[in-house]
C-alpha positions as CSV (number, residue, x, y, z in Angstrom):
1,M,137.4,208.3,24.4
2,D,133.5,208.8,24.1
3,R,131.2,206.3,25.9
4,E,128.7,205.6,22.8
5,T,132.2,204.9,20.9
6,W,133.5,201.8,22.7
7,V,132.9,198.2,21.7
8,H,132.6,195.9,24.5
9,P,134.7,192.7,23.3
10,P,132.6,189.4,23.0
11,V,132.2,187.5,26.0
12,V,133.3,183.6,25.4
13,A,131.8,180.6,27.5
14,A,133.9,178.8,29.2
15,E,133.2,175.6,31.3
16,A,133.0,176.1,34.9
17,P,136.0,174.5,37.0
18,S,136.1,171.2,38.2
19,T,134.8,171.1,41.3
20,R,136.9,168.3,42.3
21,A,140.2,169.1,40.8
22,A,139.4,172.3,43.8
23,A,138.5,169.9,46.0
24,W,142.2,168.1,45.5
25,R,144.1,171.5,45.5
26,Y,142.8,172.1,48.9
27,R,144.0,168.9,50.4
28,L,147.2,169.1,48.3
29,A,147.6,173.0,49.8
30,S,146.4,171.8,53.3
31,A,149.3,169.1,53.5
32,V,152.3,170.8,52.4
33,L,151.1,173.5,54.9
34,L,150.8,171.0,57.6
35,L,154.1,169.3,57.0
36,L,155.6,172.9,56.5
37,V,154.5,173.9,59.9
38,A,155.4,170.6,61.6
39,A,159.1,171.0,59.9
40,I,159.2,174.4,61.5
41,V,158.1,173.4,65.0
42,G,160.6,170.4,64.7
43,W,163.4,172.5,63.5
44,L,162.4,175.1,66.8
45,F,162.6,172.5,69.2
46,L,165.7,170.6,68.4
47,K,167.0,174.3,68.0
48,F,165.9,175.9,71.2
49,S,165.6,172.2,73.6
50,N,169.3,171.5,73.8
51,V,168.2,167.7,72.6
52,T,170.9,167.7,70.0
53,G,174.0,169.3,73.4
54,G,175.0,165.8,73.1
55,E,174.1,164.9,76.8
56,D,171.6,162.4,78.4
57,P,168.2,163.9,78.3
58,G,167.1,160.7,81.2
59,I,165.2,159.7,78.4
60,G,166.6,156.5,77.4
61,L,166.0,152.8,78.7
62,S,169.7,152.4,80.1
63,R,170.6,152.3,83.7
64,P,170.6,155.7,85.3
65,H,174.9,156.8,85.9
66,S,173.9,157.7,89.5
67,P,176.9,157.3,91.9
68,A,174.7,155.2,93.9
69,A,174.3,152.9,91.2
70,A,178.3,152.8,90.3
71,G,179.3,151.7,94.1
72,R,177.9,148.8,94.1
């Protein structure tokens, strides 16, 4: 097609997108991404730390189960 015969489509004026909406989209996307990363880190911690293995990790407030305490 020859360059002189090409007809350009008309330029349609459009209102500029809202910067307020863009800021809220950024905030929402950031919050979702932060929650996703926190969930993945939490899942990895539970998967590889053996916290859910049924053993007492020794962090609780209960009395320690040691032989010296059992003899009293």
